[in-house]
Residue, then its C-alpha position, 0 to 999 in steps of 0.5 A: x491490544x491493538x486488534x478489535x475483530x468483532x467490530x470488523x465487517x467483511x464486505x464487497x463491492x462492485x468497481x471499474x467492472x470487478x468485485x473486490x472485498x473489503x474490511x471496514x470499521x467506524x463512521x465518518x470521513x472515509x480513510x482508504x488504507x492499500x496494502x503492499x506485496x505479498x500482503x492483504x487487508x490484514x496487513x493493516x490489522x493494527x491500525x483499523x481499530x485505531x483510526x476507526x475512532x474517528x473515521x470509516x476505514x475501508x480496506x481492500x484486498x486489491x485486484x487479485x488478492x485473497x478474496x477479490x477478484x482475480x482476471x487475468x489483465x487490469x494490473x496496470x498502475x491506472x487501472x488499479x488506482x481506477x478500482x479505488x476511485x470506483x471503490x471511493x463513489x461506490x461508497x457514496x463519497x467523493x473523496x477519501x484520506x488514502x494511506x498507501x504502503x508499498x506497492x499500494x503506496x504507489x497506486x496511491x501516488x498515481x491517484x494524487x498525480x491523475x485523481x487529486x479531486x478524490x483525495x483529501x489528505x495522502x500518506x505514504x508508508x516506505x513508497x517510492x515515486x513509480x517513476x523514481x523507481x524505474x529510474x533507481x532500477x536502471x541506475x542504481x546497483x544497491x536497489x538493483x540488488x535489493x529488487x532482484x526479485x522485481x526482475x525475476x517475477x518478469x519470468x512467466x510461470x516460473x516464479x510462480x512454481x519456485x514459490x508455491x513450492x517453498x511458500x512457507x519459507x518464502x513468507x518466512x524470508x520475505x517478512x521475519x527475516x527482513x524485518x527489524x522488529x520481528x514480533x508482528x510476524x509469529x507463525x500464526x500470522x505467517x500462516x494466515x499470509x499463506x493462506x491467503x496466497x494459497x487462494x487459486x489464481x491469488x499467487x499469480x495476480x501478485x506477481x502481475x502487479x510487479x509484471x505490469x508495473x515494469x511492463x515495456x508498455x508501462x514504461x513508455x506510458x510514464x512521463x519522463x519528468x516527475x509530476x509533482x502533486x498539490x495534496x497535503x502529504x505525510x510520508x513514514x519511512x522505516x529507516x532500516x528498510x532492506x527492500x528499498x534504498x535510502x535514496x527513495x526517501x530524500x527529494x520529496x520536497x521536489x515532488x510535493x508542493x503542498x505541505x508534506x512531513x517526513x518522519x524516519x523511524x528508527x530501528x524499523x524495517x519496511x513493514x512500517x505498520x506492522x513493526x511500528x504500529x503505535x508510532x504509525x497511529x499515532x502520526x496517521x491519526x494526528x495527521x488526518x484529523x487536522x481537517x477535523x480540527x480545523x471544522x471544529x474551530x470554524x464552527x465554534 
């Protein structure tokens, strides 16, 4: 019902000295969708055709995932952000609407802080501010319990081996058991995610995102204070998220100085764009098309 695979185009692009694979559909203003762990572009399958009626939608596999390059380094949040800046520019645009979920949302936060000239509007789906994540991990036992895997991923080699030998069960536990609305995570869908992680180097690269995020040098580079952003922002939050503490869904008014809206989606878990695609699509279109409506009014 939501998918329109015949219109999806798979392409590659050079950016920041690597090659990213992306899927695109539509024409017009650029919208970039950034996935989380352990996903790839496919997690936005329900949003692609809906947004493509009004925008050029580009959904990359982040560095290290699926069909994108998998270098040994460059998984820190600043380099990942520069990957996306290069993607925007090499597509022939100066700025884009950026939508991010989970780790992709933290990249989006970082883009809004450090490269605001390249963002028109920002959408965050079940995404904590990176600095707030560090604070919660160090002071909130509930979040530490939820995020045990982030700490386990810091051990070299062992997480890759344990997940690889139990990959099918890992994905079932990660997606299906933690989701509130389980229909999107059929056996067929889980096989698609499994195939992407089985590609050479993909699993280690995906885990390296977390290793770099919590590496001592990354923690030292983060400012002590939370940097506010000045970009119109929409925050969508599945209120029954088992991965992230509800504390992350508070305090946005201190972080966003531009107009913003926070909407909770009831009976929805962490995988919000897959669990509640109708709601997410409706909210995305209403928010991202505000500039188009304004332009039409001015032209009229």
